[in-house]
N, C-alpha and C positions, 0 to 999 in steps of 0.2 A: 837077477836084474840089480844093477847097482842103483843106489839112491844118489840124487844130485846133492852135492855139498859145496859150500862155499870154498873157493881156493884160499889156500893160506899163502902168505908172503914167500914161502919156500917152495911153493908149487912148481916153479920152472928151474929150480936148482939142478944142475947137471948131475947125473948118477953114473958112477963108474963101476966096473966089476968088482973092484976092491971094496966100494961101498956096500954093494950087495952082500959080498962074503962077510964083511964086519956086522952087518945087519943080521945076517942069518946066525952068526956065532952068538950074538947078543940075545936073540930071540930064543936060541937053544938053551943057553944059560938060564934065561927068565922061565922058560917052559918047565924046568925042573922044579920050580918052586910051587907050582900049581897042583891042584888037586887032580886025580887020575882022569876024570872026564874031561876036565879043561886041558890036560895034557894031549889027550887024544885030538882035540880041536887044534891045538898048537902044532901038532905033528903034521896035520894038513897044511897049515900056513907055512911050516918050514919046508916041506917038499915043494910048494909053490915058489918060495923064495930061492931054493937051491936051483931051480930050473929057470929062474927069472935073468934076463939079459938087459943091459942098458937100453937097447933099442925098445924093448917092451915098455919100460917106465917112460921113455920119451913119447911114445905114441899115447899113453895114458894121459901124460901132461898135455899133449896136444888136444885130445878129445875134451879134457876138462877146460881148456882155454876156449875152444869152438863152442861147447855148450853155455859158457859164460857169456861169450860175445854175441851169440844168438839170442840169449835172453834179453841182453841190454838192448840190442837193436829193435827187438819187437817191443819191448817196454817204451823205448823212444817213440815208435810209431804210434802206440797206444796213447801217450800223452799228447801227441799232435792231434789225434782224433778227438780227445776230449776237449781241446781248445777250439774245435770247430764248431760251428753252430748246428751241423748235422749230426754230430755224434759219431759213434763207431760206424764204419762203412764196411768192415769185413771182420771176420772171425779168423783168428790165428792160433794155430797149435804146432808145438814141434815135438818131437820124439827125442829120446836120448840118442847121443852119438854112438856109434859102434865101429868096430874094426871088421873089416872083410879081408880074409886072407886069400891072395891069388897064387895058387900052386904053380910052379914051373910046369911048362909043357914037358910031357914025357915023365913026369914025377920028379921026386927029389925035393929038397928043401924049399920051403916058401921063401921067395925072394922079394915080394911086393905086399904091401897092404894098402888098403883104401880106408880112409876114415869118412864115414857115411852119416849124414843127418837128414832126417826127413822133415820137412815143414809143410803144413797144410794151411791154406788160405782160401776163404770163401767169403763171397758177399754176405753182408749181415741179413739181407732180405732175400735170401736165395731160396728158390722152390725147386726142389728134386725134379727131374724130367719125368719121373714115374708118377708124381702127384696128380 
């Protein structure tokens, strides 16, 4: 599971195949200066970057943007609740966004991905039906 981090100002920068190749080469050179155990970890990263495509990077950028936009919207609603005399009227929680790959019918390469994010909302004074 990845941890949510703040987006940098470069988070939406377009990434091309040449950028991935150049980064992989720099990472490979840098990994040679590491101790043996860290070189083993760097090799895992290198394999991942060798297989990376620009579309993969763009999806991760979209997921980060979606997470940030959702958190911002929920915080805005919470601020509105704080300003009302009634106080909070609901409990809200979001999950991390994730990719869902939709394989082609009949097999073959994956052509379509969905970006999914779950949000849970429940009234603050909610009583479960089994209580």
